N, C-alpha and C positions, 0 to 999 in steps of 0.2 A: 288974045295973048296966051290963053291956056292952050289953045290948039297948036300954037307954035312951040310951046315948051315941051310937050309930050314927045315929039320926034327927037328932040335934042337929048332927052333922058335915055331913050332906046339906043341911040348911037353910042353914048358914053358907056352903057352897060356892056355892049358888044365889045367895045375896045378893052374893057377891064377883065373879061373872062379869058384865062390862059388856055393855050392849046394843049391837048393831052400829050404826055411824054411817051416816047417809044421805050419798050422793055429792053434792058441791057442784055446783050448777048452773053456777056461774062457770067451773069447770074444764072442764066439757063445752063451754061456749060458746067458751072460748079454744082448746081442742083442735080444735073444728070450724072455727074461724076460720083456724087454722094450716093445717089440711088443705085448706080451700077456697083460701086464699091461695097455698099451695104448688102446688096444682093449677092455679090460674089463671096463676101465674108460669110453670110448666112448659108449659102450653098456649100462652101468649103467646110463650115462647122457641121452641117448636116451629114456630108459625106464622111467627115472624120468620125462623127458619132456612130456611123454604121460599122466602123472597124476598130473603134477604141472605146475604152471606158476609163473615165478620169474621176479622181476625188482628191480634194485637199484635206480631207479628214484622215490624215496619216501622220505618223510620228516615227522617229528613229527609236529602236529598242535594242537592249543588250542584256547580257547576263549580269545580274547584280546580286552579290552574295552578302548577306548581313553578317556582321561580326557579333557573335552571341557567346557570352561566358557560360561555362558549364558548372561553375561553383560561385557562391556568393562571397563577398569580401570587400575590403576597403582598397581603393586604388592606391598603389604605392608609387607607380611611375608610368607616365605616358611617353612613349618614345617616337611618336609620329605626329605629323602636322596635317592641317587641312590640305586636300588635293595632292597629297604626296603619292608618288608611285612606289609600290612595294612589290617584292617577290614572294612567292609562296614560301611559308616558313619563317618570314621575318617577324621579329618580336614587335608587337604593337603596344600592348599594355601589360604591366606586371602588377599583380595583386599581393597584398600582405599575406604571407603563407605561414606565419608563426603558429596559428591555431591548428592548421593542417599538419605542420611538422610535429606538434605534440601528439596528434592522433597517430602519426606514423610511428612515433616512439612507443606509444601505448600498444599498438598492434605488434610491434617487434617484441616487446616485453611479454605479451600474451603468447607469442610464438615460442619464446625461450621457455616459458612455463610448461607449455605443451610438450616440448622436447624433453624437459626434465621428467615429466610424468611418464613419457615413453621409456626413458632410461630406468625409472623405478619399476615399471611394469615388466621390463625385460629382466631386471635383476630378480624380481619375485618369481618370474617364470623359470629362471635358471635354478633358483633355490628349490622350487617345486619339483623340477626335473631331477635334481640331486636327491630329494626326499623320495621320489619314486624309485630311483635306483637303489637307495638304501633299504627301502621297504621290500623291494623285490629280492634283494640279497638276503634280508632277514628271513623271508619266506623260504628261500632256498636252504638256508642254514637249518631252519626248523624242520624242513622236509628230511634233511639228512639225519637230524636227531630223532625224528619219528621212526625212520628206518632202523636206526640203532636201537631204539626202544623196543621195536617189534622183535628184533633179534634177542634182546634181553628177556622179553616176555616168553619167547619160545624156549630159551634155555632155562628160565625159571620154571616154566611149566614142566619141562622134561625132568628137572631135578625134583620138583614137587611130586610128580607121579611116581618116580622111583622111591622117594622117601615115604610116600603114602603106602606103597606096597611093602616096603621094609618095616614100617611101623607095625603092620599087622602081624608080622612074624617076630616082632620084638627084636629085630636085628639091629635097630638103631635106637638111640635114646629119644625121648619126647622132645628134648631141646633141639636136636638136629632136625626133627620133623617140623617144629615150629619155625626154625630158621629158614627152611625151604619154603614154607607157607608165606612167611613175611617177605622173602625175596620175590616170590611170585606176585603178591599183592602190591609191593613197591614198584615193580616193573609195570604193572597194569596202571597204577595211579600216575606214574611218570609219563606213560603214553597218553593218558587222558589230558594231563597238563600240557604236553606238547601239541596235541590236537587243538586245544583251546588257544594256545599261543599262536598257532598257525592261523586260526580263524581271525584272531585279533590282528595279526600282521596283514592278512588279506584285506580286512576292513580298512586298516591304515593305508594300505596301498591304494584302495579305492578312493579314500578321502583325499590323499595327496594327488591322485590323478584328477579328481574333480577340481581341486585347487589350481592345478596346472592348467586345466581347461579354462577356468575362470580368468586366470592371469593372461592366458592367450587371448581371450576376448577383450581384456583390458588393453592389451597391446593394439588390437584392432581399433578400439575406441581412441586410444592415444594417437594412432596414425591418422585417424579421421579428424581428430582435433587439430593435429599439426597441419593437415591440408586446409582446414577451415581458417586457421590462424595465418597460414601463408597467403590464402586468398584475401584475408583482411589487410595484410601488409601490402599486397599488390594494389588493392583498392585504395588504401590510404595514400600510397605513393602516386597512384594515378591521379587522384584528386589534387594532390599537391602539385603535380605537373600542370594541372589545368590553371594554376594561378599565373602561368605565363601564357598570355593570349597571343596567338600567332596568326599571320595572314593565311586564309584558306586557299587563295589562288593569286596569281599575278594580276595586278590591276592598279587602279587609282582610287584613293580613299575619298570618301565624301567628307563633309564637315565633321570634326571630332567633337562629340558632345560630352565627353567625360574629362574630369580634372583630378589631379592627385588629392587624396583624402576623401573622395566621393565614395559612398557605399553603393555597390551594384549587386543585383540579385541574379541568380542563375536563370538563364532564359531571357534576360533583358537584352533588347537590341541596342547596341552601343553606337554603331555607325555602319556604313556599308562599303563594300569594295566593288567598283565597277570593273569587271574582268576585261582582260586584254583580248578576249575572243572577238571575232568579227561581228559588228552590229548588223541588224536587219531592219526591215520596215514593217510596221503593222498598219495596214490601210483598212479603214472601216467603210466598206461599200454598202450602199443601199441594197436591199434584197431585190429590187427591180433591176439592178445592174448585173446580177450574177448569172443570167441565163446562158450567156455564151462564154463565160470565163471558165478556164480549165487549168489544170496543173501544167507547169512548164511553159506557159505563155510568156512572151517577152514583155518586159516592163521598162519604161523610161522614168527615172526618178529625178525630179527637179527639187533641189534642196533650197529652202528659203535663205539659208545663211550663205550659200554659194550659188546664186541664181544663174551664173553664166556657164556652169559646168554640169550638165546632166550626166547621170550615171546609168549604166545598163544593169538590169536585174531580171529576175524571173519569179513567177508565182510558184511557191513551194508547198503551201498547205492552206486549208480552210478551217476555221474554227468549228468545233462541233455544235455550237449554239450561238445565238446572237448575244450581243453585249448585255442586253437587258436581262437575260437569264442569269448572268453572273453578277448582277448588281447586288449591293448589300440589301436593298429593299426592292425586290423584283415586283413589277406591276402585276396585279391580279385583275384580269379583264372580266372575271365573273362578278366583281363587286361594283356596284354603282352603274352609272351610265358608261357605255362603251364608246371610246373615240379611237378610230383606227389611226395608228401612227406607223409610218414606214420604219421598219427595223433595219439595223445595220449589222453586218457580219464581219468580224475581223478576218483579214486575209494576210498571211505571212508572205513577205517578199524578201528574197535574199539576193545580194549583189553578186554579179558574175565574177568580179575581180576583187576579192577581199583584201588583197595586198596593195590596192591603190592607195597612194599617199593621201588623197582627199578623204577616203573612208576612215583613215586613222584620226582625222580631225573631227569626225562626227561624234556627237554626244547624245545619249538617250534623252528623249523628250523633244528633240528638234522637229520642227514642222517641215513637211515635204509635200510635194504634189506628185502623184503617181499617174502614169498613163499606161494602161494595159493594152497591148496590141492583140486584138481578138483573132486575127488571121495570121 
């Protein structure tokens, strides 16, 4: 019975084992297509890399001017809103100028005082000049009197000599002789008095001249004081004008961070103006990508915000140092263990057609992909 059962089991096993299936031709075709497509893609990418350098570490940049007050004060009025377009010279913020107006008035009062001092110095100088003229005239009068006194002395001497000879012969009386002697002595004393008066007049003239010179210097000082006070007035008015904060250039404002009644200090950044000048691209290429890059090379810029519209541009400049060198805390490779990190160098790329309508829609900080054509 057992020998008859074994063949039966073998036959049933052979009947239950399925035949091997043939491999589908479609699968082979798909696999071959994938391999060929991947190879073609890899080859195209390799060929592309020989003539192009790409990076997505790139952003739109533009001129941004901060609005900074030159004087401190309380905000009186804010005349603009967030994201508003302004023209150069438009009023943005007005500060309370009452304190500065008082300083202007004080400076003007000081200027008036200096001008009054100048008038007083000029009047003193005029009086001194008049005194000089009077003293000089007095000296001239005394000179004339001295000449007349000399004539009197000569005549008195002549009379005295005649009377002296006559008294010896007793031709005249003693009284006549004494009168001639007295006339001679009087004329001599009168000349002495006039000489002393002339010396005093000359000294007076010197004193008056010195006073005139001093008053002349006072005029110079008064003029210098006036110029200083005029400068103070101009400075006070200039500071008062700074209470009206205006737009430095045409552009679009950022968010306005100031409100009426707020106290702001000189030099404090209030908000910014993104200027209307054409934007550009700053692409941070790896240092290993810079070997074949040169100024003037063509660049294709793909903007993330507008993926279907690439823009043409060109390389215009390379940064003088890597970005790490301009960091707030630059790395010091001499401290601790050294780990080599590939550095990136900012490259400035400018658009060929700044007047393109699409470029006007770009905003600083937008991400882009740049493709530099090496040949």
